[in-house]
N, C-alpha and C positions, 0 to 999 in steps of 0.2 A: 702624272694621273693617269690611270690606264685606261684602256681601250672602253671599258663598260661607263667610266667616268665619263670621255667624251663623246659616249654616244647619248647617256642621259642629260649634258647639257646641249647637244644638239636637238632634244627632241622637245627640252624646255625653251629653246629660241625659236621654235618652230611652232610651239603653243599660241601666238599670236596670230601666225599664219593659217591656224588649223581649219579656218572656213574657206578659203581658197584654197587647201590640202583637200578637203571634201570635195569641191568642185573637180578639182584636178585627176583625182582618183579614179574615175574611170580610163582616164586619158593613160595615165602613169601605167596601172595595170595592163591595159592592152598592150603599149609600149614593151613592157618587161616581158609578157606573157611573147608577144611576136617575136622579141630577143632571145627567149629560150627555145621557141620552135626554131627558128634559123641555126642555133647553134644545135639545138639535137640533128637536124638534119645534116648537118657536116660531120657529126658523131660524137660531139661533148656529151659527157652524161652529166655533168656538174656545172659547166659553168654555161654562160649565156654570152650573144654574140659581142655586146657593150664589152665585156668581162674578158672575152678572149682579143679582141681589138686593144686592150687596156694591157693585158698580157703582154701580148707581143711587141706593142712599143715600148714597155719595160725592160722587157728581154735586149733589145736593141740601144734601150738608155746606159740600162744598168752592166751590163755584160759585154756588150758591144759587138756582138758576133760579126763575122763577114759574111754570110749569108742569111737571106731570111729561113731558109729552108731550116736550120739550126733551132731559130727563134719558134717556130710553127710545133718543131719536134717537143721543144721546151714546154709549150703551152700544153702540148697534149699531155706530157708527162707532169705537168701539175694537174691536170683536168683526171686523169688516173688515181693520182694519189688521195686527192681530194674526194673520190670515187669510194676510194678502198679503204679510207682512215674512218671507220666508225668514230666521229666525235659528235657532241653538241656543237663544239663550237666552229664547226662548218658554215655555218651562216654568218659568223664574223670575220671569217677569212673571206667572204664574199662580198661583205659591207667595207670592209677595207680595200678591196679590188677597187669598189664602185667610188670608195672616197678619191682613190689615187687618182681616179678618172677625173675625176671633178674638181681637186683640190686647187689647180691652176685657175678658175673660174672665181677661186676668193680673191684673186692677182688683178681680176679683169683681162685673164687670158683664156684662149678657147680651152676645150676639154683636153686630157694629156695625150690621145692616142691622133686629138686632131694637129695637134702642134707639128713642127717641122721635126727631124733628127736633130739640130743642131740645140733647139729649143729644149725640148726633151733633155740632152743629156745636161745642159746649163740648170735646167728645173731640179734634174736628180741632184746635181752637185751641189746647187746652194742651197734646196731644201730637206732634200730626202738624204743627205747624208749627217745628221745631227741626231741626237737622241734625246731631245727635250722639246716639251711642247707637242701640239698637234702634229707637225710635220713628223717631231721622234715617234709619235706612234704610228704613223703613214708609213715612215722608212722600216717595219718591221716586216714589209712585203717585200725588202731585198733576200730575205731567208726565202722566202717560198721560190723565187725569182731563182735562186740558186740553186736550190733542192731541184727544182724541173731542171734547170739548165744543163748541172753536172751528174746527173743520175744515167745519163747513157754512157756507153761504153766509148763512144767515139770523143767525147768529152774527156773522158776518165784518158785515154789514153794522147789527148792533144795535150794535156797538162802534165802528161809522164806520172800519173796516179796510178800506183801498183796495190793489186786487193791485198787485204792482208793473209790471206791463203798462199799467196804464191810468193809473197816478202822472204820467206824461211827458205824456200826453195830458190828461190835469186840467188841468196846470200851463200850457198852450198856452194852453185858453181862457178860462184868465182873464184880465182886463184889465190891463196893468201899472202901477203904482202913477205915479200923474205927482209928478217932482219941481219942485218949486217952488223 
């Protein structure tokens, strides 16, 4: 099932709780607005504070960098990517980030960013490494995390990536093997 299908099923499941949602809507709206203001104060253009925390936790769990500084840079790159891509699907990406943040609660665990590093890695390995079901849809976030993490020159150098334009020059500078 596609992400739109899962969103439609979630909306239908929440329909019986709609009176509670109407009562809680002002609190939810205020909390989302406060998270957005905090993120804007920190220089984020598209993400709110909850999404930033979730993405930093995702980078640490999925890519497993050594420094927290690289996780923050990766989240800033993801925010820049979402801001520069003029797509009507940006809201789906944000919904996906929030779904990953709250997905562990389906198993009666704390939110993803509130889990310990080992618990997050175990959750990613157990749930977000599949391509089936609801967790398969949530595992699409791995691609965004990789995009944000490997888009910098530091990460490219650390894995030995050579840009396409430099590959030909690099080959020409190597001595050709002598055939005997």
